[in-house]
Legacy VTK file of the C-alpha trace (Angstrom):
# vtk DataFile Version 3.0
C-alpha trace
ASCII
DATASET POLYDATA
POINTS 619 float
-0.025 -0.167 0.060
2.742 2.498 0.962
4.669 1.963 -2.459
1.583 2.496 -4.410
0.808 5.750 -2.538
4.254 6.902 -3.416
3.954 5.980 -6.710
0.698 7.669 -7.317
1.635 10.848 -5.718
4.799 10.907 -8.171
2.641 10.537 -11.119
0.328 13.404 -9.755
3.300 15.504 -9.362
4.427 14.761 -12.719
0.949 15.759 -14.305
0.897 19.017 -12.370
4.167 19.834 -13.915
3.178 19.492 -17.239
0.145 21.658 -16.523
2.364 24.240 -15.163
4.097 25.051 -18.283
0.949 25.871 -20.310
0.931 29.564 -20.541
-2.934 29.878 -19.865
-2.599 27.944 -16.833
-3.281 30.286 -13.851
-2.923 28.414 -10.470
0.979 28.167 -10.873
1.584 28.580 -7.176
-0.969 26.092 -5.980
0.343 23.830 -8.510
3.886 24.378 -7.229
2.760 23.571 -3.542
1.062 20.200 -4.829
4.177 19.080 -6.715
6.333 19.596 -3.555
3.786 17.975 -1.481
3.517 14.917 -3.963
7.150 14.686 -4.213
7.710 14.913 -0.530
4.994 12.128 -0.093
6.837 9.912 -2.428
10.165 10.356 -0.855
8.549 9.551 2.635
7.081 6.367 1.344
10.125 5.115 -0.254
12.107 5.927 3.004
9.222 4.155 4.977
9.589 0.992 2.605
13.406 0.900 3.471
12.718 1.434 7.338
10.218 -1.549 7.474
12.266 -3.709 4.766
9.614 -3.912 2.340
11.339 -6.417 -0.092
8.130 -6.602 -2.237
9.907 -3.170 -3.760
12.656 -4.054 -6.342
14.791 -1.107 -5.021
14.616 -2.012 -1.405
15.361 -5.753 -2.377
18.576 -4.557 -4.251
19.842 -2.165 -1.786
18.717 -3.204 1.985
18.876 -6.066 4.295
17.418 -6.988 7.718
20.560 -7.155 9.467
21.783 -3.684 8.201
21.846 -0.904 10.926
18.729 1.166 10.894
20.351 4.332 9.784
21.873 2.662 6.717
18.415 1.395 6.087
17.462 4.825 5.880
20.261 6.522 3.915
20.260 3.434 1.585
17.126 5.153 0.224
19.558 7.306 -1.937
22.464 5.022 -1.938
21.214 3.649 -5.571
20.061 5.069 -8.795
16.504 5.184 -8.125
16.261 6.455 -4.937
18.925 9.038 -5.345
16.983 10.354 -8.531
13.907 10.535 -6.290
15.750 12.661 -3.749
17.180 14.923 -6.613
13.758 15.503 -8.063
12.398 16.069 -4.281
14.986 18.911 -3.791
14.231 20.222 -7.151
10.592 20.672 -6.118
11.411 22.189 -2.913
13.490 24.645 -4.583
10.646 25.758 -6.759
8.366 25.854 -3.469
10.680 27.880 -1.578
11.117 30.362 -4.339
7.491 30.685 -4.873
6.920 31.530 -1.183
9.838 34.140 -0.777
10.630 35.561 -4.056
10.069 39.375 -4.246
10.241 39.719 -7.953
6.475 40.027 -8.596
3.935 37.937 -9.570
4.715 37.768 -13.296
8.389 37.171 -13.062
8.263 34.442 -10.259
5.583 32.591 -12.279
7.402 32.953 -15.507
10.362 31.567 -13.859
8.795 28.673 -11.956
7.263 27.663 -15.616
10.661 27.564 -17.075
11.967 25.681 -14.219
9.204 22.822 -14.848
10.391 22.498 -18.484
13.439 20.994 -16.786
11.119 19.190 -14.403
9.132 17.673 -16.877
12.425 15.721 -17.992
13.496 14.777 -14.386
9.813 13.400 -13.508
9.519 11.573 -17.037
13.054 9.927 -16.274
12.044 8.560 -12.984
8.608 7.549 -13.963
9.409 5.949 -17.118
12.915 4.611 -16.859
13.803 4.519 -13.077
10.595 3.801 -11.070
11.771 3.642 -7.184
8.634 1.679 -6.532
8.657 -1.244 -8.948
7.198 -4.352 -7.220
8.469 -8.031 -7.496
6.514 -11.148 -6.942
6.878 -13.307 -4.797
8.291 -11.062 -2.128
11.805 -12.223 -1.232
12.553 -13.174 2.492
15.566 -10.734 2.391
17.445 -8.421 0.396
20.899 -8.245 -1.048
22.287 -5.388 1.178
23.914 -2.027 0.369
27.409 -1.713 -0.746
29.513 -1.548 2.454
31.507 1.369 1.193
28.345 3.399 1.305
27.566 2.218 4.868
29.466 5.237 6.227
28.007 8.588 7.905
30.110 10.673 5.511
28.587 9.326 2.466
25.026 9.328 3.737
25.257 13.003 3.907
27.340 13.813 1.062
24.692 12.986 -1.788
22.165 15.115 -0.439
24.468 18.272 0.107
25.861 17.748 -3.473
22.200 17.558 -5.066
21.238 20.805 -3.141
24.135 22.332 -4.791
23.698 20.688 -8.422
19.862 21.187 -8.771
19.964 24.705 -7.314
21.645 26.142 -10.261
18.662 25.130 -12.301
17.313 28.445 -11.229
20.323 30.057 -12.900
19.264 28.789 -16.288
15.598 29.408 -15.747
16.663 33.117 -14.880
18.849 33.435 -17.757
16.022 32.125 -20.047
13.682 34.668 -18.523
15.939 37.469 -18.958
16.770 36.618 -22.675
13.105 36.220 -23.278
12.255 39.613 -21.931
15.312 41.337 -23.366
15.877 43.782 -20.575
18.428 43.970 -17.681
16.992 44.443 -14.416
19.911 44.307 -11.633
17.116 43.581 -8.877
16.819 39.763 -10.807
20.398 39.509 -10.709
20.712 40.303 -7.023
17.803 37.554 -6.409
19.794 34.935 -8.582
23.099 35.840 -6.848
21.650 34.814 -3.318
19.983 31.676 -4.703
23.386 30.808 -6.427
25.166 31.566 -3.318
22.855 29.003 -1.399
23.443 26.152 -3.859
27.356 27.196 -4.073
27.332 26.695 -0.300
25.989 23.565 -0.213
27.997 22.161 -3.015
31.104 23.333 -1.228
29.957 21.314 1.798
28.926 18.431 -0.168
32.334 18.395 -2.021
34.291 18.603 1.159
31.942 15.830 2.984
32.871 13.615 -0.201
36.487 14.186 0.267
36.182 13.635 4.006
34.461 10.254 3.433
37.258 9.099 0.825
40.119 10.216 3.163
38.444 7.981 6.066
36.930 5.168 4.276
38.838 3.858 1.316
41.954 3.131 3.353
44.632 4.958 0.886
44.910 8.065 3.130
44.024 10.463 0.079
41.685 13.301 0.217
41.047 13.739 -3.739
41.854 10.954 -6.448
40.800 12.859 -9.407
38.161 10.092 -10.051
35.959 10.964 -12.888
32.831 11.378 -10.519
34.954 13.495 -8.074
35.649 15.613 -11.036
32.182 15.915 -12.015
31.173 17.563 -8.557
33.941 19.844 -8.897
33.062 21.307 -12.320
29.821 22.953 -11.299
31.751 24.137 -8.192
34.480 26.090 -10.534
31.804 27.221 -12.771
29.304 28.414 -9.739
32.166 30.199 -8.421
32.805 32.291 -11.567
29.034 32.770 -11.863
29.042 34.389 -8.349
31.479 36.658 -9.000
30.239 37.863 -12.259
26.563 38.050 -10.431
28.115 40.443 -8.044
29.334 42.766 -10.829
26.178 42.746 -12.830
24.228 43.327 -9.743
26.506 46.198 -8.504
27.282 47.871 -11.788
25.330 46.569 -14.538
28.595 45.149 -16.186
29.483 41.617 -17.746
25.523 41.233 -18.077
25.863 38.735 -21.405
28.784 36.768 -19.951
26.669 36.246 -16.557
23.874 35.148 -18.627
26.112 32.652 -20.290
27.627 31.503 -17.150
24.496 30.790 -15.729
23.476 28.611 -18.530
26.995 26.727 -18.308
27.012 26.197 -14.690
23.829 24.198 -14.793
24.939 22.364 -18.168
28.044 20.934 -16.364
25.680 19.924 -13.492
23.645 17.959 -16.052
26.921 16.533 -17.651
27.959 15.150 -14.013
24.253 13.535 -13.710
24.785 12.037 -17.165
28.197 10.668 -16.402
27.150 9.040 -12.914
23.922 7.640 -14.253
24.633 6.617 -17.924
26.867 3.419 -17.122
29.546 5.115 -18.712
31.714 5.250 -15.714
32.481 2.564 -13.298
32.973 4.013 -9.560
32.074 3.321 -6.177
30.535 6.822 -6.615
28.592 5.974 -9.834
25.319 4.159 -10.483
26.194 2.169 -13.418
22.953 1.614 -15.450
21.697 0.137 -18.787
22.137 2.112 -21.916
18.517 3.150 -22.361
18.814 5.225 -19.329
22.095 6.733 -20.352
20.333 7.724 -23.866
17.510 9.449 -22.077
19.680 11.548 -20.043
21.764 12.334 -23.128
18.685 13.548 -25.134
17.665 15.424 -22.147
20.922 17.067 -21.676
21.151 17.871 -25.419
17.842 19.376 -25.199
18.186 21.941 -22.357
21.641 22.792 -23.325
21.005 23.260 -27.134
17.560 25.093 -26.586
19.381 27.435 -24.181
22.209 28.286 -26.241
20.129 28.593 -29.217
18.002 31.295 -27.103
21.278 32.820 -26.150
22.507 33.173 -29.555
19.294 34.770 -30.757
18.425 37.304 -27.974
21.690 38.056 -26.089
22.338 41.135 -28.503
19.126 42.622 -26.868
21.008 42.989 -23.571
23.294 45.808 -22.772
25.600 46.524 -20.201
26.349 49.762 -18.166
29.408 50.874 -19.991
33.237 50.482 -20.459
35.713 50.000 -17.778
39.661 50.233 -17.518
41.909 47.356 -17.443
42.896 48.405 -13.974
39.766 48.350 -12.285
37.376 45.863 -10.066
35.477 44.877 -13.134
38.588 43.745 -14.888
39.886 41.991 -11.952
36.455 39.869 -11.725
36.852 39.200 -15.366
40.013 37.759 -15.182
38.996 35.721 -12.412
36.032 34.272 -14.254
38.142 33.491 -17.110
40.631 31.474 -14.913
37.718 29.658 -13.303
36.356 28.833 -16.513
39.721 27.470 -17.843
39.974 25.452 -14.839
36.460 23.959 -15.475
37.333 23.150 -19.147
40.562 21.513 -18.053
38.907 19.093 -15.714
36.059 18.650 -18.373
38.506 17.614 -20.783
40.518 15.292 -18.738
37.238 13.550 -17.674
35.520 13.196 -20.883
38.546 12.672 -23.396
39.126 9.081 -22.356
35.496 8.443 -22.756
35.277 9.937 -26.399
38.475 8.029 -27.265
37.272 4.633 -26.231
33.734 5.326 -28.096
35.517 6.633 -31.202
38.384 4.409 -31.582
38.120 1.520 -28.989
41.278 2.875 -27.361
41.370 2.702 -23.503
43.586 5.304 -21.732
43.643 6.639 -18.104
43.929 10.571 -17.496
44.598 10.798 -13.655
46.312 12.461 -11.224
49.543 13.271 -13.093
47.375 15.412 -15.677
45.249 17.243 -13.111
48.329 17.645 -10.749
50.472 19.258 -13.424
48.022 21.485 -14.737
45.545 22.736 -12.166
47.844 24.312 -9.729
49.421 26.575 -12.346
45.745 27.447 -13.656
44.395 28.175 -10.268
47.010 29.840 -8.281
46.623 33.555 -9.713
43.049 33.121 -8.364
44.544 33.950 -4.795
46.273 37.086 -5.746
43.193 38.440 -7.858
40.884 37.570 -4.793
43.184 39.537 -2.577
43.544 42.818 -4.530
40.095 42.997 -6.015
38.458 44.224 -2.835
41.078 47.263 -2.793
40.582 48.186 -6.247
38.091 51.002 -7.179
35.293 50.245 -9.555
35.545 51.602 -13.293
39.160 52.689 -13.147
42.159 52.720 -10.668
45.918 53.492 -10.440
48.521 51.687 -8.468
49.297 54.735 -6.364
45.563 54.593 -4.941
45.858 50.915 -3.573
49.684 50.406 -3.036
49.462 51.108 0.722
46.654 48.134 0.958
49.071 45.620 -0.491
52.467 46.636 1.491
51.581 44.183 4.601
49.921 41.481 3.115
53.081 41.338 0.758
55.538 41.504 3.509
53.726 38.389 5.139
53.740 36.519 1.897
57.507 37.072 1.689
58.060 35.911 5.136
55.991 32.676 4.473
57.872 32.054 1.011
61.098 31.961 3.117
59.743 29.907 5.609
58.723 27.216 3.042
61.998 27.599 1.217
64.134 26.660 4.329
62.017 23.574 5.326
64.670 20.904 5.529
64.765 17.961 2.817
61.926 19.303 0.529
62.049 22.592 -1.277
59.231 22.728 -3.586
58.535 25.725 -5.748
54.863 24.976 -5.966
54.461 24.858 -2.080
56.340 28.170 -1.942
53.931 30.051 -4.438
50.879 28.539 -3.162
51.380 28.743 0.697
52.606 32.458 0.137
49.764 33.428 -2.108
47.379 31.888 0.380
48.946 33.842 3.364
48.674 37.103 1.057
45.111 36.379 0.735
44.370 35.795 4.372
46.384 38.757 5.427
44.521 41.035 2.735
41.175 40.181 3.989
42.134 40.915 7.570
43.579 43.917 6.719
40.628 44.896 4.795
38.462 44.122 7.510
40.362 45.903 10.125
40.135 49.289 7.819
36.512 48.884 7.472
36.222 48.801 11.315
38.364 51.720 11.986
36.745 53.884 9.355
32.994 53.292 10.306
33.041 51.203 13.480
30.929 48.435 11.733
31.332 45.450 9.095
28.469 44.500 6.810
27.417 40.789 6.543
28.236 40.923 2.892
31.886 41.768 3.896
31.852 38.814 6.291
30.584 36.466 3.603
33.082 37.585 1.069
36.086 37.810 3.208
35.337 34.468 5.084
34.855 32.593 1.745
38.071 33.883 0.513
39.930 33.054 3.752
38.338 29.413 3.516
39.624 28.895 0.186
43.104 30.099 1.022
43.167 27.706 4.376
41.889 24.773 2.164
44.587 25.623 -0.505
47.175 25.678 2.353
46.020 22.277 3.624
45.876 20.936 0.206
49.550 22.074 -0.355
51.234 21.124 2.570
49.424 17.752 2.990
50.530 16.596 -0.749
53.883 17.859 -0.643
55.041 17.265 2.953
53.284 14.307 3.711
54.931 10.995 4.414
53.769 7.414 3.562
55.136 4.053 4.633
53.828 0.582 3.800
55.501 -2.476 5.539
54.593 -6.205 6.389
55.095 -6.446 10.073
54.108 -8.894 12.829
53.039 -8.476 16.548
55.495 -6.257 18.446
56.966 -5.016 15.349
57.252 -1.134 14.868
56.935 1.341 12.036
58.705 4.766 12.636
57.536 7.771 10.716
57.657 11.677 11.230
59.018 11.367 14.824
56.183 8.806 15.772
56.604 5.084 16.665
53.918 2.866 15.767
53.866 -0.726 17.225
51.441 -3.560 16.530
50.254 -4.852 20.262
47.462 -7.045 19.041
45.283 -8.552 16.507
41.767 -9.849 17.249
38.759 -11.423 15.413
35.115 -10.067 16.038
31.742 -9.953 14.767
29.151 -7.290 14.452
25.444 -7.282 13.578
26.257 -7.245 9.631
30.130 -7.984 9.308
32.846 -9.806 10.642
36.071 -8.017 11.449
39.761 -8.458 11.885
41.047 -5.601 14.392
44.462 -4.678 15.234
45.564 -2.507 17.996
48.509 -0.260 17.562
50.128 1.983 20.388
51.353 5.519 19.113
54.369 6.822 20.851
56.198 10.088 20.446
59.380 10.951 22.436
59.197 7.688 24.414
55.484 8.800 25.632
52.267 6.616 24.727
49.888 9.135 23.268
47.179 7.038 21.913
45.986 3.721 20.599
44.564 3.077 17.134
42.202 0.338 16.086
41.949 -0.176 12.432
39.744 -3.068 10.865
39.271 -5.188 7.891
35.867 -5.983 7.608
33.984 -8.538 5.670
30.410 -8.291 4.879
28.709 -11.711 4.043
25.800 -10.354 2.475
27.735 -8.596 -0.110
30.622 -10.880 0.063
32.910 -8.070 0.080
36.002 -6.857 2.345
36.308 -3.266 3.467
39.450 -1.227 4.925
38.470 0.852 7.867
41.276 3.225 8.981
41.871 4.783 12.315
43.320 8.081 12.845
45.172 10.148 15.505
43.914 13.543 15.052
45.996 16.417 16.199
45.744 20.374 15.249
48.792 20.148 13.116
48.762 16.901 11.537
46.928 13.254 11.413
48.520 9.902 11.844
46.688 7.427 9.699
46.743 3.709 10.123
45.352 1.292 7.575
45.657 -2.631 7.539
45.697 -4.899 4.525
45.842 -8.813 4.211
47.956 -11.091 6.129
50.741 -13.408 4.640
51.704 -17.111 5.325
54.301 -16.036 7.955
51.866 -14.408 10.313
52.613 -10.965 9.078
50.195 -8.052 8.115
50.423 -5.693 5.644
50.193 -2.033 7.339
50.060 1.218 5.655
51.041 4.493 7.617
50.519 8.221 6.475
51.739 11.155 8.154
49.223 13.783 6.849
50.458 17.643 8.066
47.642 20.204 7.722
45.275 17.852 6.176
42.404 19.153 8.701
42.803 22.713 7.153
41.085 21.134 4.007
37.872 20.383 5.607
38.187 23.443 7.880
38.323 25.606 4.768
35.269 23.960 3.304
33.357 24.584 6.614
34.344 28.242 6.710
33.320 28.633 3.134
30.265 27.083 3.760
29.258 29.228 6.826
30.442 32.478 4.802
27.869 31.694 2.212
25.193 31.268 4.871
26.047 34.505 6.198
25.990 36.025 3.053
22.270 35.045 2.410
21.251 37.085 5.450
21.778 40.270 3.519
23.195 43.507 4.485
22.216 43.614 8.218
25.105 45.160 10.020
LINES 1 620
619 0 1 2 3 4 5 6 7 8 9 10 11 12 13 14 15 16 17 18 19 20 21 22 23 24 25 26 27 28 29 30 31 32 33 34 35 36 37 38 39 40 41 42 43 44 45 46 47 48 49 50 51 52 53 54 55 56 57 58 59 60 61 62 63 64 65 66 67 68 69 70 71 72 73 74 75 76 77 78 79 80 81 82 83 84 85 86 87 88 89 90 91 92 93 94 95 96 97 98 99 100 101 102 103 104 105 106 107 108 109 110 111 112 113 114 115 116 117 118 119 120 121 122 123 124 125 126 127 128 129 130 131 132 133 134 135 136 137 138 139 140 141 142 143 144 145 146 147 148 149 150 151 152 153 154 155 156 157 158 159 160 161 162 163 164 165 166 167 168 169 170 171 172 173 174 175 176 177 178 179 180 181 182 183 184 185 186 187 188 189 190 191 192 193 194 195 196 197 198 199 200 201 202 203 204 205 206 207 208 209 210 211 212 213 214 215 216 217 218 219 220 221 222 223 224 225 226 227 228 229 230 231 232 233 234 235 236 237 238 239 240 241 242 243 244 245 246 247 248 249 250 251 252 253 254 255 256 257 258 259 260 261 262 263 264 265 266 267 268 269 270 271 272 273 274 275 276 277 278 279 280 281 282 283 284 285 286 287 288 289 290 291 292 293 294 295 296 297 298 299 300 301 302 303 304 305 306 307 308 309 310 311 312 313 314 315 316 317 318 319 320 321 322 323 324 325 326 327 328 329 330 331 332 333 334 335 336 337 338 339 340 341 342 343 344 345 346 347 348 349 350 351 352 353 354 355 356 357 358 359 360 361 362 363 364 365 366 367 368 369 370 371 372 373 374 375 376 377 378 379 380 381 382 383 384 385 386 387 388 389 390 391 392 393 394 395 396 397 398 399 400 401 402 403 404 405 406 407 408 409 410 411 412 413 414 415 416 417 418 419 420 421 422 423 424 425 426 427 428 429 430 431 432 433 434 435 436 437 438 439 440 441 442 443 444 445 446 447 448 449 450 451 452 453 454 455 456 457 458 459 460 461 462 463 464 465 466 467 468 469 470 471 472 473 474 475 476 477 478 479 480 481 482 483 484 485 486 487 488 489 490 491 492 493 494 495 496 497 498 499 500 501 502 503 504 505 506 507 508 509 510 511 512 513 514 515 516 517 518 519 520 521 522 523 524 525 526 527 528 529 530 531 532 533 534 535 536 537 538 539 540 541 542 543 544 545 546 547 548 549 550 551 552 553 554 555 556 557 558 559 560 561 562 563 564 565 566 567 568 569 570 571 572 573 574 575 576 577 578 579 580 581 582 583 584 585 586 587 588 589 590 591 592 593 594 595 596 597 598 599 600 601 602 603 604 605 606 607 608 609 610 611 612 613 614 615 616 617 618
């Protein structure tokens, strides 16, 4: 009964979505409320089916089991293609519902944007109903299910997909706003200001989602890395890069009326790269723990949906963009120019990631040649493309709109420059490892942090108060700088060791002594485990015990590595176990990860700064 209610609610939501795009249909707001309610009911029904282990539902049978912990029964709802797609559609309807309630653009613009949103909605609802029904039934009802991939049974990955979807699908408002402006043929800064806040909301959640996914990979996969340049990781990074560029461009358009056409194009492209991610993850083209490998018919549906939305938007842009006008010209040394350079760098970075991600796919399809484009390509290109952004971000707030001279802002760069030089010298004299990229990256980041703090101090001295918009901007930039410092130091100065050791053997790394004290076998509700006990000593003092595991899940017949980590403010010590050998030894991997926690601290600061920015200009 519950799955039937869910499926009927979904069909009703789809029918109302189709009605909404009819120009003479008047009850747009009421239909939006009902679509949201119907989709929410469908999601609750699927969650309930998982909670009660209703194996008459094929989706529950394929992804759940009676002995699975209850929390992962619930989160298993979106740990699969059909359930995650229902979650995505639910978030999409929630965006439309919220926008209809709080929009201050007036009845006609709001209703028009909602209608344009539901052109996208028709494709999403049709995809889930006709190709990916989460409520499909099986007869007779099995006694138990097949279980969820053990790698997905982790709190980090349980939270990671919803956060990403809030980011991805929120950018759909950007393409709808862009279409509305192009159709209307008029530039209204109020509309761009409204879009900036919605974009900031989506960007903040996407930032947190990317950070949460990185934290999960670091803890769960057992190789001690925070980013592997996996294609599915890349498709979450591309919308973030494009969305960051869009945010900066929206700021210029809202404040000065400049970069109007460029902003419209960025709004279109940002959602398009989000759709590329949806296509790659759900088409079956990619094989990854992150991906939902599915049959080709689903992939063709998404490809057609992506092609229609992208081509229609770009054709509309090509026809109507010349109707839009910007406020006027600006000089090369101006705030507008710095924002434009910033945009170009982010766009190039996004294109670089896109090329490295899809090139192997196209080469395989066209020539049946398989190649791997992985970390070496990205590590050798991305730092040099993106590092100038740190300097642009530091200088732009101090430069005037329209036109400026070096003499006007040179005093603002002296203190940050001195701090950057001191930081560079400190990096240069680190023993054993002299890295040019580390010197540039960390010193540029120090410059950005010092510049933001100095700017805030100047504002406080001048007026005695700081606006929330400045807190948001400065906090986001400081968060980026902190994350870059963490990435750089961890990547360049981290140490890795892997050895075969027996009980009472030691591994020494970065001043720590790790001793294997014992090894035991145990069982939990849904897995068997081999647990090691390792004592951590530093300067002849015992400071911690770590308990890494190797787990075996009988339902899925799959092993997983569960690392254990000694956290400190400045560094992490990471221990993971592998297989045993015939002599009684165990493969043990130990990683020393300096400053790695700064990566996730930076992501959290960026998220919080985004939330502050949404509050508006209250002091």
